[in-house]
KEGU-939161 format. One record per atom (N, C-alpha, C, O): residue number from 1; residue in three letters; chain; atom name; x, y, z negated. Coordinates in nm, 3 decimals, decimal comma, m for minus. Layout:
# residues N
SITE resi resn chain name    east   north      up
SITE  NUM  ALA     A   CA       X       Y       Z
...
//
This chain:
# residues 89
SITE resi resn chain name    east   north      up
SITE    1  MET     A    N  m4,560  m1,018   0,765
SITE    1  MET     A   CA  m4,432  m1,021   0,873
SITE    1  MET     A    C  m4,400  m1,160   0,860
SITE    1  MET     A    O  m4,399  m1,221   0,753
SITE    2  THR     A    N  m4,370  m1,215   0,996
SITE    2  THR     A   CA  m4,369  m1,353   1,036
SITE    2  THR     A    C  m4,211  m1,359   0,959
SITE    2  THR     A    O  m4,152  m1,257   0,924
SITE    3  GLU     A    N  m4,169  m1,472   0,945
SITE    3  GLU     A   CA  m4,042  m1,515   0,933
SITE    3  GLU     A    C  m3,919  m1,472   1,051
SITE    3  GLU     A    O  m3,805  m1,429   1,040
SITE    4  GLN     A    N  m3,982  m1,499   1,137
SITE    4  GLN     A   CA  m3,890  m1,444   1,271
SITE    4  GLN     A    C  m3,869  m1,297   1,293
SITE    4  GLN     A    O  m3,765  m1,234   1,316
SITE    5  GLU     A    N  m4,036  m1,247   1,275
SITE    5  GLU     A   CA  m3,984  m1,135   1,255
SITE    5  GLU     A    C  m3,872  m1,066   1,141
SITE    5  GLU     A    O  m3,787  m0,988   1,182
SITE    6  LYS     A    N  m3,880  m1,100   1,005
SITE    6  LYS     A   CA  m3,786  m1,084   0,887
SITE    6  LYS     A    C  m3,661  m1,097   0,943
SITE    6  LYS     A    O  m3,571  m1,015   0,924
SITE    7  LYS     A    N  m3,647  m1,217   1,026
SITE    7  LYS     A   CA  m3,509  m1,261   1,053
SITE    7  LYS     A    C  m3,463  m1,134   1,162
SITE    7  LYS     A    O  m3,361  m1,073   1,131
SITE    8  THR     A    N  m3,529  m1,098   1,274
SITE    8  THR     A   CA  m3,478  m1,007   1,380
SITE    8  THR     A    C  m3,482  m0,877   1,292
SITE    8  THR     A    O  m3,446  m0,784   1,365
SITE    9  ARG     A    N  m3,508  m0,833   1,173
SITE    9  ARG     A   CA  m3,544  m0,684   1,117
SITE    9  ARG     A    C  m3,397  m0,679   1,037
SITE    9  ARG     A    O  m3,326  m0,579   1,031
SITE   10  GLN     A    N  m3,366  m0,827   0,968
SITE   10  GLN     A   CA  m3,242  m0,834   0,897
SITE   10  GLN     A    C  m3,132  m0,810   0,982
SITE   10  GLN     A    O  m3,033  m0,746   0,948
SITE   11  LEU     A    N  m3,151  m0,869   1,112
SITE   11  LEU     A   CA  m3,024  m0,878   1,228
SITE   11  LEU     A    C  m3,007  m0,715   1,244
SITE   11  LEU     A    O  m2,900  m0,654   1,245
SITE   12  GLU     A    N  m3,123  m0,668   1,255
SITE   12  GLU     A   CA  m3,125  m0,463   1,301
SITE   12  GLU     A    C  m3,052  m0,419   1,215
SITE   12  GLU     A    O  m2,953  m0,358   1,255
SITE   13  VAL     A    N  m3,072  m0,431   1,088
SITE   13  VAL     A   CA  m3,035  m0,360   0,975
SITE   13  VAL     A    C  m2,878  m0,402   0,925
SITE   13  VAL     A    O  m2,807  m0,330   0,855
SITE   14  SER     A    N  m2,847  m0,523   0,975
SITE   14  SER     A   CA  m2,692  m0,543   0,944
SITE   14  SER     A    C  m2,625  m0,512   1,048
SITE   14  SER     A    O  m2,506  m0,480   1,039
SITE   15  GLY     A    N  m2,700  m0,517   1,179
SITE   15  GLY     A   CA  m2,565  m0,422   1,279
SITE   15  GLY     A    C  m2,568  m0,272   1,257
SITE   15  GLY     A    O  m2,461  m0,212   1,246
SITE   16  LYS     A    N  m2,690  m0,204   1,251
SITE   16  LYS     A   CA  m2,643  m0,103   1,192
SITE   16  LYS     A    C  m2,564  m0,029   1,039
SITE   16  LYS     A    O  m2,522   0,085   1,019
SITE   17  LEU     A    N  m2,567  m0,173   0,933
SITE   17  LEU     A   CA  m2,488  m0,109   0,852
SITE   17  LEU     A    C  m2,316  m0,122   0,897
SITE   17  LEU     A    O  m2,225  m0,047   0,863
SITE   18  LEU     A    N  m2,311  m0,239   0,981
SITE   18  LEU     A   CA  m2,196  m0,293   1,052
SITE   18  LEU     A    C  m2,138  m0,141   1,126
SITE   18  LEU     A    O  m2,024  m0,101   1,099
SITE   19  ARG     A    N  m2,202  m0,087   1,191
SITE   19  ARG     A   CA  m2,192   0,033   1,291
SITE   19  ARG     A    C  m2,167   0,130   1,185
SITE   19  ARG     A    O  m2,076   0,208   1,211
SITE   20  MET     A    N  m2,228   0,144   1,068
SITE   20  MET     A   CA  m2,202   0,251   0,993
SITE   20  MET     A    C  m2,054   0,215   0,887
SITE   20  MET     A    O  m1,983   0,310   0,855
SITE   21  SER     A    N  m2,022   0,084   0,844
SITE   21  SER     A   CA  m1,911   0,044   0,819
SITE   21  SER     A    C  m1,781   0,085   0,871
SITE   21  SER     A    O  m1,678   0,121   0,814
SITE   22  GLN     A    N  m1,817   0,068   1,007
SITE   22  GLN     A   CA  m1,713   0,109   1,078
SITE   22  GLN     A    C  m1,654   0,241   1,132
SITE   22  GLN     A    O  m1,540   0,269   1,171
SITE   23  ALA     A    N  m1,804   0,333   1,119
SITE   23  ALA     A   CA  m1,764   0,454   1,126
SITE   23  ALA     A    C  m1,709   0,524   0,981
SITE   23  ALA     A    O  m1,654   0,634   0,996
SITE   24  LEU     A    N  m1,719   0,474   0,851
SITE   24  LEU     A   CA  m1,657   0,527   0,792
SITE   24  LEU     A    C  m1,542   0,471   0,768
SITE   24  LEU     A    O  m1,484   0,547   0,691
SITE   25  GLN     A    N  m1,467   0,368   0,793
SITE   25  GLN     A   CA  m1,334   0,324   0,788
SITE   25  GLN     A    C  m1,267   0,391   0,885
SITE   25  GLN     A    O  m1,158   0,428   0,844
SITE   26  LYS     A    N  m1,291   0,425   1,012
SITE   26  LYS     A   CA  m1,264   0,518   1,096
SITE   26  LYS     A    C  m1,246   0,677   1,025
SITE   26  LYS     A    O  m1,151   0,751   1,052
SITE   27  GLU     A    N  m1,344   0,707   0,941
SITE   27  GLU     A   CA  m1,289   0,843   0,945
SITE   27  GLU     A    C  m1,232   0,825   0,804
SITE   27  GLU     A    O  m1,169   0,921   0,757
SITE   28  GLY     A    N  m1,245   0,728   0,740
SITE   28  GLY     A   CA  m1,118   0,748   0,618
SITE   28  GLY     A    C  m0,995   0,726   0,690
SITE   28  GLY     A    O  m0,898   0,764   0,626
SITE   29  GLN     A    N  m0,969   0,678   0,802
SITE   29  GLN     A   CA  m0,844   0,646   0,842
SITE   29  GLN     A    C  m0,797   0,744   0,904
SITE   29  GLN     A    O  m0,675   0,759   0,912
SITE   30  ASP     A    N  m0,889   0,834   0,961
SITE   30  ASP     A   CA  m0,859   0,948   1,047
SITE   30  ASP     A    C  m0,862   1,080   0,902
SITE   30  ASP     A    O  m0,864   1,201   0,926
SITE   31  ASN     A    N  m0,861   1,036   0,798
SITE   31  ASN     A   CA  m0,879   1,180   0,715
SITE   31  ASN     A    C  m0,802   1,130   0,582
SITE   31  ASN     A    O  m0,834   1,182   0,475
SITE   32  ASP     A    N  m0,696   1,027   0,585
SITE   32  ASP     A   CA  m0,657   0,981   0,480
SITE   32  ASP     A    C  m0,730   0,947   0,366
SITE   32  ASP     A    O  m0,687   0,968   0,253
SITE   33  ASP     A    N  m0,836   0,895   0,390
SITE   33  ASP     A   CA  m0,913   0,908   0,251
SITE   33  ASP     A    C  m0,960   0,761   0,245
SITE   33  ASP     A    O  m1,030   0,698   0,323
SITE   34  GLU     A    N  m0,896   0,722   0,121
SITE   34  GLU     A   CA  m0,919   0,573   0,071
SITE   34  GLU     A    C  m1,068   0,514  m0,002
SITE   34  GLU     A    O  m1,108   0,399  m0,020
SITE   35  THR     A    N  m1,115   0,616  m0,027
SITE   35  THR     A   CA  m1,233   0,589  m0,098
SITE   35  THR     A    C  m1,368   0,547   0,015
SITE   35  THR     A    O  m1,455   0,463  m0,007
SITE   36  LEU     A    N  m1,355   0,617   0,117
SITE   36  LEU     A   CA  m1,416   0,614   0,250
SITE   36  LEU     A    C  m1,384   0,491   0,315
SITE   36  LEU     A    O  m1,469   0,406   0,343
SITE   37  GLN     A    N  m1,261   0,480   0,341
SITE   37  GLN     A   CA  m1,227   0,318   0,403
SITE   37  GLN     A    C  m1,294   0,193   0,314
SITE   37  GLN     A    O  m1,356   0,098   0,361
SITE   38  VAL     A    N  m1,263   0,219   0,169
SITE   38  VAL     A   CA  m1,299   0,114   0,074
SITE   38  VAL     A    C  m1,509   0,075   0,066
SITE   38  VAL     A    O  m1,575  m0,029   0,053
SITE   39  THR     A    N  m1,536   0,192   0,079
SITE   39  THR     A   CA  m1,680   0,226   0,111
SITE   39  THR     A    C  m1,745   0,177   0,243
SITE   39  THR     A    O  m1,863   0,147   0,260
SITE   40  GLY     A    N  m1,650   0,174   0,329
SITE   40  GLY     A   CA  m1,697   0,109   0,491
SITE   40  GLY     A    C  m1,651  m0,017   0,446
SITE   40  GLY     A    O  m1,725  m0,097   0,501
SITE   41  ASN     A    N  m1,556  m0,090   0,365
SITE   41  ASN     A   CA  m1,536  m0,230   0,367
SITE   41  ASN     A    C  m1,663  m0,293   0,267
SITE   41  ASN     A    O  m1,704  m0,408   0,282
SITE   42  LEU     A    N  m1,703  m0,223   0,190
SITE   42  LEU     A   CA  m1,799  m0,264   0,118
SITE   42  LEU     A    C  m1,942  m0,297   0,178
SITE   42  LEU     A    O  m2,009  m0,392   0,139
SITE   43  ILE     A    N  m1,981  m0,209   0,276
SITE   43  ILE     A   CA  m2,072  m0,175   0,320
SITE   43  ILE     A    C  m2,090  m0,330   0,464
SITE   43  ILE     A    O  m2,178  m0,408   0,499
SITE   44  MET     A    N  m1,940  m0,300   0,506
SITE   44  MET     A   CA  m1,954  m0,433   0,591
SITE   44  MET     A    C  m1,968  m0,599   0,523
SITE   44  MET     A    O  m1,996  m0,706   0,576
SITE   45  LEU     A    N  m1,936  m0,562   0,390
SITE   45  LEU     A   CA  m1,943  m0,682   0,346
SITE   45  LEU     A    C  m2,093  m0,720   0,290
SITE   45  LEU     A    O  m2,130  m0,834   0,262
SITE   46  ILE     A    N  m2,159  m0,623   0,281
SITE   46  ILE     A   CA  m2,288  m0,626   0,279
SITE   46  ILE     A    C  m2,377  m0,678   0,417
SITE   46  ILE     A    O  m2,454  m0,773   0,428
SITE   47  SER     A    N  m2,343  m0,600   0,493
SITE   47  SER     A   CA  m2,364  m0,653   0,669
SITE   47  SER     A    C  m2,372  m0,815   0,670
SITE   47  SER     A    O  m2,474  m0,883   0,685
SITE   48  GLY     A    N  m2,250  m0,857   0,650
SITE   48  GLY     A   CA  m2,216  m0,966   0,667
SITE   48  GLY     A    C  m2,271  m1,074   0,610
SITE   48  GLY     A    O  m2,282  m1,186   0,661
SITE   49  THR     A    N  m2,320  m1,023   0,456
SITE   49  THR     A   CA  m2,408  m1,137   0,367
SITE   49  THR     A    C  m2,537  m1,171   0,425
SITE   49  THR     A    O  m2,581  m1,286   0,432
SITE   50  MET     A    N  m2,606  m1,045   0,474
SITE   50  MET     A   CA  m2,726  m1,034   0,502
SITE   50  MET     A    C  m2,786  m1,166   0,589
SITE   50  MET     A    O  m2,906  m1,191   0,599
SITE   51  ALA     A    N  m2,690  m1,235   0,644
SITE   51  ALA     A   CA  m2,768  m1,343   0,719
SITE   51  ALA     A    C  m2,741  m1,499   0,646
SITE   51  ALA     A    O  m2,753  m1,607   0,705
SITE   52  ILE     A    N  m2,706  m1,481   0,518
SITE   52  ILE     A   CA  m2,713  m1,623   0,485
SITE   52  ILE     A    C  m2,734  m1,547   0,325
SITE   52  ILE     A    O  m2,652  m1,470   0,276
SITE   53  LYS     A    N  m2,869  m1,591   0,256
SITE   53  LYS     A   CA  m2,932  m1,561   0,131
SITE   53  LYS     A    C  m2,858  m1,583   0,030
SITE   53  LYS     A    O  m2,843  m1,495  m0,055
SITE   54  GLU     A    N  m2,797  m1,710   0,018
SITE   54  GLU     A   CA  m2,750  m1,724  m0,111
SITE   54  GLU     A    C  m2,568  m1,615  m0,140
SITE   54  GLU     A    O  m2,508  m1,576  m0,240
SITE   55  ASP     A    N  m2,547  m1,607  m0,011
SITE   55  ASP     A   CA  m2,408  m1,495  m0,039
SITE   55  ASP     A    C  m2,479  m1,404  m0,069
SITE   55  ASP     A    O  m2,455  m1,362  m0,182
SITE   56  LEU     A    N  m2,593  m1,331   0,005
SITE   56  LEU     A   CA  m2,654  m1,212  m0,062
SITE   56  LEU     A    C  m2,683  m1,200  m0,206
SITE   56  LEU     A    O  m2,672  m1,099  m0,276
SITE   57  ASP     A    N  m2,724  m1,323  m0,238
SITE   57  ASP     A   CA  m2,749  m1,348  m0,371
SITE   57  ASP     A    C  m2,621  m1,317  m0,486
SITE   57  ASP     A    O  m2,623  m1,255  m0,593
SITE   58  SER     A    N  m2,505  m1,393  m0,409
SITE   58  SER     A   CA  m2,386  m1,377  m0,518
SITE   58  SER     A    C  m2,347  m1,219  m0,499
SITE   58  SER     A    O  m2,297  m1,161  m0,596
SITE   59  ILE     A    N  m2,360  m1,174  m0,420
SITE   59  ILE     A   CA  m2,318  m1,003  m0,419
SITE   59  ILE     A    C  m2,366  m0,948  m0,482
SITE   59  ILE     A    O  m2,299  m0,868  m0,548
SITE   60  ALA     A    N  m2,526  m0,955  m0,503
SITE   60  ALA     A   CA  m2,620  m0,918  m0,591
SITE   60  ALA     A    C  m2,576  m0,923  m0,727
SITE   60  ALA     A    O  m2,561  m0,825  m0,801
SITE   61  ASP     A    N  m2,551  m1,071  m0,763
SITE   61  ASP     A   CA  m2,517  m1,095  m0,903
SITE   61  ASP     A    C  m2,353  m1,046  m0,927
SITE   61  ASP     A    O  m2,322  m1,029  m1,045
SITE   62  LEU     A    N  m2,286  m1,031  m0,864
SITE   62  LEU     A   CA  m2,148  m0,941  m0,885
SITE   62  LEU     A    C  m2,199  m0,791  m0,901
SITE   62  LEU     A    O  m2,154  m0,728  m0,997
SITE   63  CYS     A    N  m2,278  m0,737  m0,829
SITE   63  CYS     A   CA  m2,278  m0,606  m0,862
SITE   63  CYS     A    C  m2,371  m0,591  m0,995
SITE   63  CYS     A    O  m2,337  m0,506  m1,077
SITE   64  ALA     A    N  m2,463  m0,653  m1,015
SITE   64  ALA     A   CA  m2,517  m0,637  m1,143
SITE   64  ALA     A    C  m2,423  m0,687  m1,269
SITE   64  ALA     A    O  m2,461  m0,650  m1,380
SITE   65  MET     A    N  m2,344  m0,741  m1,264
SITE   65  MET     A   CA  m2,249  m0,791  m1,361
SITE   65  MET     A    C  m2,146  m0,695  m1,383
SITE   65  MET     A    O  m2,086  m0,691  m1,490
SITE   66  PHE     A    N  m2,116  m0,599  m1,268
SITE   66  PHE     A   CA  m2,031  m0,468  m1,285
SITE   66  PHE     A    C  m2,090  m0,383  m1,331
SITE   66  PHE     A    O  m2,032  m0,319  m1,418
SITE   67  SER     A    N  m2,230  m0,344  m1,295
SITE   67  SER     A   CA  m2,305  m0,246  m1,329
SITE   67  SER     A    C  m2,329  m0,281  m1,517
SITE   67  SER     A    O  m2,313  m0,197  m1,606
SITE   68  ALA     A    N  m2,363  m0,399  m1,534
SITE   68  ALA     A   CA  m2,357  m0,417  m1,685
SITE   68  ALA     A    C  m2,237  m0,395  m1,751
SITE   68  ALA     A    O  m2,249  m0,353  m1,866
SITE   69  LYS     A    N  m2,101  m0,413  m1,701
SITE   69  LYS     A   CA  m1,957  m0,419  m1,773
SITE   69  LYS     A    C  m1,960  m0,213  m1,764
SITE   69  LYS     A    O  m1,934  m0,150  m1,867
SITE   70  LYS     A    N  m1,987  m0,154  m1,658
SITE   70  LYS     A   CA  m1,993  m0,040  m1,679
SITE   70  LYS     A    C  m2,056   0,043  m1,810
SITE   70  LYS     A    O  m2,008   0,130  m1,883
SITE   71  ILE     A    N  m2,201  m0,032  m1,805
SITE   71  ILE     A   CA  m2,279   0,060  m1,887
SITE   71  ILE     A    C  m2,226  m0,032  m2,044
SITE   71  ILE     A    O  m2,236   0,030  m2,150
SITE   72  LEU     A    N  m2,187  m0,137  m2,046
SITE   72  LEU     A   CA  m2,131  m0,134  m2,202
SITE   72  LEU     A    C  m1,987  m0,052  m2,240
SITE   72  LEU     A    O  m1,972  m0,016  m2,357
SITE   73  GLU     A    N  m1,884  m0,025  m2,142
SITE   73  GLU     A   CA  m1,788   0,048  m2,156
SITE   73  GLU     A    C  m1,859   0,211  m2,208
SITE   73  GLU     A    O  m1,824   0,294  m2,292
SITE   74  GLY     A    N  m1,947   0,202  m2,133
SITE   74  GLY     A   CA  m1,985   0,370  m2,167
SITE   74  GLY     A    C  m2,041   0,383  m2,306
SITE   74  GLY     A    O  m2,039   0,488  m2,370
SITE   75  MET     A    N  m2,088   0,280  m2,344
SITE   75  MET     A   CA  m2,138   0,274  m2,498
SITE   75  MET     A    C  m2,017   0,278  m2,589
SITE   75  MET     A    O  m2,033   0,307  m2,708
SITE   76  GLY     A    N  m1,910   0,254  m2,546
SITE   76  GLY     A   CA  m1,808   0,269  m2,659
SITE   76  GLY     A    C  m1,832   0,192  m2,784
SITE   76  GLY     A    O  m1,880   0,079  m2,792
SITE   77  ASP     A    N  m1,783   0,286  m2,902
SITE   77  ASP     A   CA  m1,797   0,240  m3,052
SITE   77  ASP     A    C  m1,926   0,187  m3,059
SITE   77  ASP     A    O  m1,938   0,085  m3,128
SITE   78  ALA     A    N  m2,054   0,245  m2,987
SITE   78  ALA     A   CA  m2,167   0,192  m3,044
SITE   78  ALA     A    C  m2,194   0,041  m3,028
SITE   78  ALA     A    O  m2,249  m0,035  m3,108
SITE   79  PHE     A    N  m2,130   0,007  m2,874
SITE   79  PHE     A   CA  m2,139  m0,120  m2,856
SITE   79  PHE     A    C  m2,065  m0,214  m2,974
SITE   79  PHE     A    O  m2,124  m0,294  m3,046
SITE   80  ASP     A    N  m1,946  m0,189  m2,975
SITE   80  ASP     A   CA  m1,844  m0,219  m3,110
SITE   80  ASP     A    C  m1,963  m0,288  m3,226
SITE   80  ASP     A    O  m1,980  m0,404  m3,262
SITE   81  ASP     A    N  m2,032  m0,165  m3,262
SITE   81  ASP     A   CA  m2,072  m0,167  m3,395
SITE   81  ASP     A    C  m2,186  m0,263  m3,375
SITE   81  ASP     A    O  m2,201  m0,343  m3,467
SITE   82  TYR     A    N  m2,259  m0,271  m3,285
SITE   82  TYR     A   CA  m2,349  m0,347  m3,228
SITE   82  TYR     A    C  m2,304  m0,501  m3,271
SITE   82  TYR     A    O  m2,333  m0,556  m3,377
SITE   83  VAL     A    N  m2,235  m0,551  m3,174
SITE   83  VAL     A   CA  m2,153  m0,675  m3,197
SITE   83  VAL     A    C  m2,141  m0,674  m3,335
SITE   83  VAL     A    O  m2,232  m0,731  m3,396
SITE   84  ARG     A    N  m2,063  m0,630  m3,392
SITE   84  ARG     A   CA  m2,008  m0,651  m3,533
SITE   84  ARG     A    C  m2,151  m0,652  m3,631
SITE   84  ARG     A    O  m2,163  m0,709  m3,739
SITE   85  ASP     A    N  m2,228  m0,593  m3,577
SITE   85  ASP     A   CA  m2,383  m0,611  m3,680
SITE   85  ASP     A    C  m2,440  m0,769  m3,633
SITE   85  ASP     A    O  m2,470  m0,854  m3,716
SITE   86  ILE     A    N  m2,447  m0,788  m3,488
SITE   86  ILE     A   CA  m2,450  m0,965  m3,480
SITE   86  ILE     A    C  m2,383  m1,028  m3,547
SITE   86  ILE     A    O  m2,440  m1,098  m3,630
SITE   87  ASP     A    N  m2,270  m1,030  m3,542
SITE   87  ASP     A   CA  m2,144  m1,092  m3,597
SITE   87  ASP     A    C  m2,195  m1,139  m3,760
SITE   87  ASP     A    O  m2,182  m1,256  m3,796
SITE   88  GLU     A    N  m2,249  m1,042  m3,843
SITE   88  GLU     A   CA  m2,262  m1,056  m3,974
SITE   88  GLU     A    C  m2,371  m1,094  m3,990
SITE   88  GLU     A    O  m2,393  m1,111  m4,110
SITE   89  ASP     A    N  m2,478  m1,123  m3,908
SITE   89  ASP     A   CA  m2,612  m1,182  m3,912
SITE   89  ASP     A    C  m2,583  m1,318  m3,884
SITE   89  ASP     A    O  m2,673  m1,401  m3,879
//
C-alpha cells in the first residue's frame, strides 16, 4: 500500500469512528447513559488523533500506562511484597 493509499484509508477509518462516536453520544444522551456518552467521547478522541502520528502515539502511551496501573492495582498485596523484596536487595 502506498503512503497516499494509507492516508486515504486512515481518513476513511477516522470518519467512520467519528460517526460511531456521534451515534454513541446521541444514544447516551437519549437514554441518560453516561457510559455511552463517555465512550463516544473517547472514540472521537481516537478519531481526531489519527491524522497526527505523534498525537496517536501519545494516546497509545497513555492507554498503556493506564492498563499497567490497573494490572498493578489488581495484583494488590502480591505487588507490595514484590516491591518490598526489591528494596531489600
